[in-house]
N, C-alpha and C positions, 0 to 999 in steps of 0.2 A: 503493500499500500504506500508506504513512504518512499521507495524507489520509484514507483509510477509517478508519484507526485513530483519528485525531484526531475523526473524526465521530461514532464509536460510543462512546468510552470517555467516561464522565461522571466529573466531579469537581466537588464543591461544588454538586451539583444541576443542572449544565449540561454539555454537551458541551465537550471539550477545544477543539474548532475555534471555540468562542465567545470564546475568551481572545485578546485583541489581540496580546499579545507572541508567542503560538505562530502566530498569522496572518502576523505579519511575519517569522518564522523560515520559514515555508512559502513565503511569497512570494520570499524570498531563494534558496530552493532552486530554485524554479521560474524564476527569472531566470537563474540560473547554467546550469540545463539548456537553457533556450532561447538562452542565448548560445553554448553549445558546438554546439547543432543548427544554428545559423545559420552558424557557422564551418566546420562539416562541409560544408554545402552550397556553401560559397564554395570550399572545397578541392576537392570533386568538380568543380565548374565549371572549376577550373584544371588539373585532371588531364589535359587534353587539350592544355595549353599546349606550345608548341615550346621554351619555355625551361626546361631542367631544374632550374635554381636556383629558379625561381618555384613549380615543383612541390614541391620539397624544403621551400622556406620555409612554403608553405601547409600541408604536413602536418606540420610540426614545430610550427607555430603551434596547429593543433588538438590535437595530443597534449598540448602544454605546459598548454593551457588546460583540457584534459580531465583531465590530472592534479589541477590546482588544484581545478577544480569538482568533480571525482568525490570527492575527499577531503572538501570542504566538505559536500557532500549526504550523503554517507556518515555523517560525524559528526553532521550535524544530524539524520538521521533516527533515529541511534542515540539521540541525547539526547530526541527526541521521543517515542520508544517507551519510553524509561525502561529499568528493568532488562531488560525483555523484549527489547530491542534487542541485546543481547549475548548471547542464547541461542542455541542452534542450532535451536530450534523454528521461528524465522522465517527465511524465505529472506534476509533481510537480511545475515546473518552470511556467507550464501556470496556475497553481491555484494560485500561487503567484501573478503574473501579473493581474489576473482577481480580486484577492482581493483588490490589490492597486488601480485598475481602478474604482471598486464598492465604495471604501472608498471615492475617489475623486469625483465621482459622486453624492453621497448622503450625504456626510458629514462625518467627522471623529469623533472620540470618543468626543473629546471637544465640537464641534458643537451640537452633539446630547445631550450632558449633558445640555448645555446652552437651547437647545430647550426644554428638559425635565423640567428644572427649570422654564422657562418663559411660559410655555404652558397655564396657566391662564390668564397671563398679556396681551396676544395678542388674537385676534379674531380667531375663528377656521378656517377661509378661509385662513388667512395669514399663520398659522402654518403649515397646511398641504401641502401647495404647494411651500415652501420656497426652494430657491435654495442656497446651501452653498457657498457664495461669488462668485456667477456665475463661478464656477470652471469648469462646464460642457462645456463652451464656449472654454476653452482652450485646451481640447482633441481633 
């Protein structure tokens, strides 16, 4: 969606996608998305592991990186769209709202990092079904 916008929107007689600074920002977004994608594949491969701590750590690592990368990609997309990025006319606003709701429901980056670090200290039943500070009740 953002790349399509950069290709079609013209400024100073050329498409926004021709500006090197915007290309760098788009590449940073792409790298973050691919990083999350590869970590998801790694976690999916570990889903069948006999070690419950390994499964918990894989899921926590994916969620922590998804929180960080999701925020970065959302913020960059809003910036690249300019004022239109904040309007409800684009689906981008809905994506950002969904991202924030998921972060509240399943825990932010800090919670997931703590869960990753303490996976072996707690029993597997406790770590799999932990609710981050019972935030889901506030929604």
